[in-house]
Every structure is written in structure tokens, then in C-alpha cells.
DRENNU-519779 format. One record per atom (N, C-alpha, C): residue in one letter; x, y, z. Coordinates in pm, whole numbers, plus 50000, padded with zeros to 5 digits. Layout:
residues N
aXYZ...
//
This chain:
residues 328
m018231463856617m017801454156718m018411440756686a018941433556791a019541420256774a018731410256851q018811397856807q018041387056871q019021377456935e018881375457069e019751366257144e018871357557230g018851344257203g018071334957284g016571337057271g016101341457156g014661343057136g014131356257186e015001365457243e014561378457292e015251389157210f014551400157197f015081411557125f015741420857224v017001423657201v017791432457290v018171444657212p017951456457263p018381468557189p019881468557167e020301474757058e021721474957025e022531483657121y021881492457192y022631501257284y022791494957422a022371482357443a022411476557578a023841475457631n024821473057543n026201471757589n026821484957631f026221496157592f026821509157623f026121516157738r025121509557797r024351516357902r025201519358025s026121510258060s026931512358180s027921523758166k028231528158040k029221538758020k028581552358004l027271553058004l026601565857986l026681573758116k026931586658108k026991595658223k025681603258230p025011603158347p023731610158358p023841624958329s025041630858363s025161645258347s025211649458200s025841641458111s026021645457971s025171637457872n024571626557910n023791618057820n022371616157871t021801626857924t020441625757978t019441622957866a019651629257749a018691627357638a018701612957587i019881606757587i019971592957539i019291583557636l019441586257770l018831577457869l017311578457867e016791590457837e015341592157840e014661585957716n015301586457597n014721581057473n015741571857406p015971560157461p017011551457402p016631545857266d015311545357232d014911539057105d015201548056985k015401560757007k015611569956897k017041570056846y017981563256918y019401563956881y019871550156840t020771550056745t021331537656694t022781536556735t023441525656691t024851523256726t025741533856666s025451538356546s026291548756484s026201561756560d024961564956613d024841577356694d025681576356821l025691564456884l026491562757006l027971563956979n028441558556866n029861559756831n030251574156806k029331581856743k029641595956723k029731603256857a028911599156951a028961605857083a030141601357166g030981591757119g032181587257193g031891576857297m030771569757289m030421559757390m030501545757336g030901543757211g031001530357155g032321524157186s032421510957177s033671503757203s034501504157079a035781507657094a036681508656980a037021494756932p037021492556802p037361478956750p038831476356765t039181464456803t040571460156819t040861449356719g042161446756700g042571436856601g042211422856644d042181420156775d041891406656822d040401404156836a039541414556824a038101412556846a037531404456730p036601395256755p036001387056648p035091395556562a034881391056436a034001398356342a032591397556389p031821408156369p030431408056414p029631397856336k028681391356405k027831381256342k026771387956256a026361380756155a025321386056066a024011386256138a023241396356113a021951397756181a021001386956134a020261381256228a019291370756195a018111376856120p017551369356025p016391374555949p015231377056042k014581388056017k013441391656100k012281382356070a011581378556173a010401369856158a009231377756109a008411371056030a007231377955977a006201379656083g005421389256075g004371391856172g004561405256237p003701408156328p003801421256395p005001421656489p005621433056508p006781434156600p006341432656745p007261427656833p006921426256977p006771439957041p006031439857150p005871452857220p007211458057274k007311471057269k008551477457321k008501478457472t009641475657536t009761476757684t010611488857716a010171495757822a010931507857864a012241503657931a013281510557897a014611507557956a014651512358100a015241503958187a015381507658330a016461518358345p016221527958436p017271538458458p018531532358514p019651537858483p020931532258537p021031534358687p021681525258757p021841526858905p022751538558935a022521544159057a023341555759101a024771551359126n025691559859079n027141557759101n027611544459048g026851538358955g027291525858894g027171513958983a026471514959103a026361503559192a025311494059143g025591481759141g024611471559103g024421470258953g025061478158868g024881477758722g025711466858662p025501464358534p026291453858467p027731458158453p028671449058457p030091452558444p030381458258308p031421466458294p031781472258164p032221461458069p032101463857940p032511453557843p033981450557853a034331437857824a035711433557837a036611440257736g036101444157621g036941449857517g037311464257539g036571472157626g036821486457640g037471490057772p038311500657782p038941504857910p037941511857999p038151511858132p037251518858224p037401533958206p036341541158241p036411555858225p037461561658318p038131572258280p039151578558367p038501585258487p039231585858606p038671592558724p038641607558702p037741614458775p037681629058760p038961635658811g039381646458752g040601653458789g040431661758916p041551666558977p041461674759099p040831688159069p040261694459173p039651707659153p040731717959122p040411728459053p041401738859020p041841746259145p043091750759153p043581758159272p042881771559283p042821776659408p042181789759428p043031800659364p042431811759330p043201822859271p044221828359369p045301834259323p046371838959412p045891849059514g045011857859484g044611868359579g043441864659664a043041851759671a041851848059747a042071849159896s043271844759952s043501844860097s043711858860151g044441866960087g044701880560135g045781881360240g046541869960273g047561870360378g048771878460337g049131878060208g050311885360164g050141900460179d048951905260152d048741919760165d048841924260309c048341915860406c048421919660548c049871920360594q050681910360552q052091910560593q052821922660535e052511925760409e053171937460349e052751950360419d051451951260457d050991963260527d051671964460664a051841953160739a052481953760870a053941957960858a054661952560759a056051956460740a056161971060701a055251975660615a055301989760576a055031998960694a054081994860782a053792003160899a054982003560995l055701992261009l056861991961098l057962001261048f058272000460919f059322009260866f058882023960868k057612026460855k057122040260863k057332046061002n057072037761106n057282042661243n058752044961271i059612036361218i061052038261239i061532050961171n061042053561049n061462065660977n060952078361045e059802077661112e059292089361179e060132093261300l060832083461361l061682086761477l062872095161438g063342094361318g064492102061274g065792095061304a066882102061277a068212095961295a068522093761442d068132103361528d068432102161670d067302095861749g066182093461685g065062087961761g065292073861807v065972065961725v066212052061762v067172051061878r068152060061884r069172059661989r068882069562099a067632074362108a067332084662207a067462079362349g067112066762374g067162061362509g068482055162548l069472055162460l070772049062491l071692059062557k072532054062647k073482062462719k074782062862640k075322075062626k076562076562551k077732071662634a078602063962567a079782058762634a080892069062629t081652069762737t082772079062746t084072071462738k085082077962689k086372071462677k087032070462814g087872060362829g088572058362954g088162045163018p088692042763137p088342030163206p086842029363231v086342017563226v084912015763243v084482019563384n085242015663484n084862018263623n085582030463680q085862040263596q086572052163645q085682060163740e084392061063708e083502068963790e082842060763901a083172048063910a082572039664014a083102043664150p082262043364252p082742047064386p083782037064437k084752042264502k085812033764556k085312026264679v085692013764685v085302005464797v086332007064908a085832010065024a086732011965138a087361998565175p088661997965192p089311985265228p088861980565366k088671967865373k088271962165502k089471961065594a089211963865716a090281962865816a090631948265839a091911945765849a092361932065872a091851927266006p091371915166010p090871910166140p092011908866240k091711912866357k092721912066462k092841897766511l094071894166533l094311880666582l093761879666724g092901869966740g092281868466871g093291863266973t093241868667086t094121864167193t093621850667247k094521843167294k094171830167349k093291831967471a092341822867477a091441823467592a092221820867719a091891828667815a092591827367943a092241813968007p093201807568067p092901794668132p091901796668244p091091786768268p090121788168378p090821790168511a090171797568591a090751800568723a090911787568801a092041786368864a092321774368943a091381773669061k090791762069076k089881760169188k090671757369316p090121760969423p090861758669550p090971743869581p092081739369635p092221725269671p091221721369779k090891708669778k089881703769872k090301690169924c090121688270053c090351675270117c089401674670236a088251668570218a087241668370323a086391655970308l085721652370419l084811641070421l083401646470399v082791642870290v081441646970255v080561634570259g079731633470362g078941621470380g079841609670411k079851600070318k080691588270335k081821587970234k082111599470174k083151599770070k084161610570104w085421606170101w086521615770115w086801621769975e086681634969968e086911642069841e088241649369849i089191644569766i090521650669759i090661655869616e090571669069600e090481674869467e091421686769453y091921688569330y092711700269288y093921702569378q094551691669415q095801692769491q096961693869393n097871703069422n099011705569334n100281706869417n101241698069386n102541698169454n102381696469605e101541687369645e101381683869786e101961669869807h102881668569903h103551655769924h103391650570067e102651657270150e102471652770288e100991652370324l100161647970229l098711647470248l098341633670302v097761633170423v097401620570487v095911620770520v095231609670491v093801608170517v093611596270611e092891598870725e092621588470823e091171583570803v091021570870764v089711564970742v089321557370868t088181561370925t087721555271050t086561545571030d085951545370913d084821536370886d085081529170754m084891516070759m085161508370637m084141510970525k083061518270554k082091521870451k082491534570376h083511541270419h083941553470353h084671549970222t084521558770126t085241557570000t086141569669983v087201567969904v088171578569879v088141581769730y087891594569701y087811598969560y088851609969539i089821607269450i090931616469422i090721621669279f090591635169265f090241640969136f091091653269107k091621653868983k092351665568931k093531669569021c094301659769054c095491662669133c096721661669043n097721670069072n098921670768991n100151671469079k101071662069055k102331661669130k102061661469280t101271651769319t100831650869459t101021636669509t101361635569641t101491622569708t100461621969820i099621611269816i098511609869911i098671596469982q098531596670113q098611584670193q097261582470263v096701570670246v095391567270305v095651556270409k095301559670535k095481550170645k094111544570685g094101531970727g092871525370766g092321516770654k091101511670680k090451502770585k089231509970527c089241511870392c088141518870323c087431509170228n086301513770179n085531505370086n086211504769949s086571516169894s087191516569761s087971529569748i088891529569650i089711541169619i089641543569468v089381556369429v089271559869288v090201571569260v091041570169155v091921580669108v091431584768970d090951597268958d090301601568833d090961614368781n091411613668654n091941625468582n093091632068659c094031624168698c095191629168771c096461626968689v097481635068717v098761634368646v099881634668749k100811625168732k102001624468818k101611624768966t100761615369001t100251614569138t100581600669192a100961600269322a101291587769390a100301585869505v099781573569517v098801570269621v099281557469692v099301558169827v099671546669910v098511544070005f097951531970002f096831528670091f097101514970155e096331512370263e096521499870336e095591488870284n094271490970295n093331480670256n092141487070183a091631479970084a090411483770013a089541471270004l088311472270057l087461460570063l086981455969924s086661465169835s086111461269705s087151462469593q087681474769568q088571476369454q089351489469466a090411489969385a091171502169360a091081505069210e090651517169175e090361520569036e091131532968993i091661532468867i092391543668808i091791545968669v091291558268645v090651561368517v091171574868466n091341575768333n091681588368264n092871595468328s093881587968358s095031593768427s096321589768357k097401596868396k098691594968332k099791596368436d100821587768424d101961587868515d101501586468660i100891575068690i100341572368823i101131560968887q101381562569017q102001551869097q101071549069215m100691536369231m099791532369340m100391520169409q100341520169543q100921509369621q099911504769726c099731491569735c098861485469835c099731477969935t099671482470061t100471476070166t099721464770234g098401464270213g097601453770275g096991444870168n095651446170150n094961437270059n093931445369978a093871442569846a092871448269755a092521437469654p091271432569655p090951421069570p090911424069420a090641436769380a090491439769237a091141453069207i091781453569089i092401465869039i091871467968897n091181479368877n090621482768746n091321495168692m091701494468561m092351505668494m091671507968359d091291520468334d090581523768210d091151536868154n091591536168027n092111547967956n093241554668034c094241546768061c095381551568140c096671548968064t097681556968099t099001555568038t100061556768147a101031547668140a102181547868231a101731547068376v101211535368412v100761532768549v101601521368606t102071523568728t102841513268800t102091510068928y101751497368943y101001493069061y101881483569143y102111487269270y102921479169361y101961470669443m102121457769430m101221448369497m101951441569612s101251440069724s101831433469840s101791418369821a102631411569900a102651396969890a101351391069939e100611398170024e099351393070077e098261392469970s098271401669876s097201402369775s097571396169641v098751390069630v099171384569502v098281372769463e097951363969554e097211351869521e095731354469495s095141365069553s093701367169542s093291378669450a094201387469413a093821399369335a093711396069186h092851403469117h092771402568971h092781416668914i093351418068793i093591431068730i092811431568598i092061442468579i091311444668455i091791457768393t092181457268265t092651469168194t091871470768064a091661483368026a090981486567900a091541499767848k091961499567719k092531511467655k093691517267737c094561508567776c095691512767859c097001509467788a098041516867826a099371514867770a100411517067878a101481509367869a102611510467963a102161508068106i101521496568126i101061492668260i102031482068313n102511484168437n103461474868499n102961471168638i103111458268669i102731452968800i104031448368869i104231453368991i105441450069066i105021442869195r105671431869222r105401423969342r106711418769398p106741415269527p107991409869583p108221395469536k109481392069524k109811378569482k109461368569592p109011356669555p108641346969660p109841342369742d111001340369681d112151335569755d112941346669822d112731359069782d113461370369841d112511382069854p111871384169970p110921395069987p111541408869971d112811409969986d113441423069971d113651427069825d113461417669737d113631420569595d112251420769528i112141427169414i110851428669346i110911422069208l109721418969158l109591412969026l108581421568947e108991426568832e108161435568752e107581427768632t106261429268609t105571422468499t104751432568420p105021434068290p104211443368210p102871436968168i101841445168158i100541440468111i100541440967958p100171430267890p100201430267743p099301441067683e099771446667571e099001456767497e098551451767361q099211441667307q098871436167176q098361421867194f097351418567113f096731405367124f096551399566983l096591386566977l096431379166852l095231369966866t094291371066770t093071362866772t093111353466652t092991340466677t093011330266572t091831320766592f091521313466484f090411303866487f091001289966504k090731283766618k091281270666649k090181261566703n090131249566648n089201239366697n087751244266699g087381251766593g085991256166582g085621268166664q086601275466717q086291287366796q087451297166788w087141309866822w088151320266819w088911320366952v090221321466938v091101321367055v091971333767050t091991341467158t092791353767168t093961351367262e095141354667214e096351352967294e097171365767284m097941368167390m098801379967389m099971377667296v100461388967240v101601388267149v102861389667231s103741379867216s104991379767291s106141382567195h107031391567238h108201395167156h109481389167214d109341379267299d110541372767356d111201364367248d112511364367248d113291356367151d113211341767186
//
């Protein structure tokens, strides 16, 4: 027993934190029966080091009766809340890992070996020809020797050209207020007498034909004709040529407007009476010529081509379109 600050402290107080409940139960239950030498023998004492100070001499015991003994408090669970270990000694080592299970505990290796043995046993039971029993034997020679021959396809016959549509009968009749002149071919003496100025003349699908229109009509239309010539006297509204080629038209009287759309190689003969008042509109046309008599010589003519090329430029803040002239 040592005396510190007027109190008696058991000599084993410094080793209480290192005691293990599992192996030192007897020491914890009767701490007064064991001394420092007993604790050192049990391996729970602090090893002396060279730097540790020499132990102090024990103080002389006071005379009189000894103080009452106090029961030692049990150590806290898992070392929580207990006094820290002494500075001179190392902490106890952590517990080691649990031992591995025995090799035959899982039993997986035996199952795999049994499955492999059963598989090879089934293969051996089939015999030498059992494995190849379902295979077809190959024969020598070309692979497709026994294949059925494919019948050659007959070459497609060259289709004959479609027959041209049957020629429709020519027509020249007054239907209501419209003269219908259609499907005329190689006619050069066709004359139409217009008796009412409300009548119109419609010429359609004529080829190599010359048509003369006498009297005053409302309008004249030449549609989808080739190499056709038309001579008329007067048209109150307009003379129109559409979708035609190699057309010649002559006005002996007056026609205020001439419209041409999608035409090629058209020659229009204009009378001196309609030169000052007529206007010509063309769209998608090529090789258009206007012929009129000369002012100083009526027996002579003056030919003027309609421009086909145009130049558009930006001038004075606006776009300006002008015809392209190739004159030197």
C-alpha cells in the first residue's frame, strides 16, 4: 500500500486498466490478496525502462489502527470511461482475425467433380458412334451435285412501242359563241366567216394548216399547233398564241394586244393601223419576230426581234432590268 496526498491507494491501481475480465476475473474479485510481484508474474506489470525514474521510498506507516478497506470498483465495459493506460507501457495488441474455415466445409468442389464425372459417364455410354449418330455423312464430289437444277428464266420480250393514238377527226364548227377549229392537217383553204363580234375563234392541234378568219371577232387563240398560219381581220380584245411552234399570224385590221406564252419561232405581221396602239406580251418564248410596214415605204417591211436575254442591275437604289443588246 502507498500513500499519496494523505490517502492510501492500493499498489495495483495502476494496472487495473490493463486487466482483462476474461482472464483476470479472480484478481478483479479479490484485489487485496495480490501484490505487485503477483501482477508482474501474471504479465500485467509495467516493464522498467532505462529512462524511468527510480521508485520513491515508501513513507513510514503511521501508528494506530489501519484505515477501513474500500471495495474496488469494477472496471468499465470495453474500457470506456476508465483511466488512461500508463505512459510508460504500450497499449495491448488488437485481437487477431478468426481462423479460416476448414477446406471441406463448403462442399462446392465435390459437387463440381460429381457433375463433371456424370457428364463424362454419359458421353462414354453413347459409345464411339453415339456422339456422331445424328450427323449426316458427307459424300465426295461437288457440294451442290445433288441439288435440283434451276430452270433458266426466259428472256423478257422486248415490248413493242405503244401504238399512237388514233387520229381524231378534224373539226370546224360554231359551238355556242365559239368557233372550234381542231385537228386540221394539211388544210390550206380553210375559211371562217364571223358574223357576230361576240364570237371567239379557238384553233387547237392543227398541223401544216392555213386558216383565214373574215369579219370582226372578240378574240383568237392558237393552242398547241405546229407549222400553222392564221390570217384575220380584226380582234376586239386580243390575239393569243400558246404552246405552239413555227407559227405565222397576220393582222390586216386592228388587234390591241398580242400575248405569247411558251412559244418558239413565231412571226407576227402587224398592220400599219395597229402599230401605234398594240402591245405585245411574251413569256418563255424564243425566236419571236414582229414585222410591220415601213412608215416611209408601205410596200417594204421592217422586222424587229423580241429580246430573249435581259440584264438586271441595281441603280439609284432600285433594280433595273434592261435587254441585252449584241449590236457592235
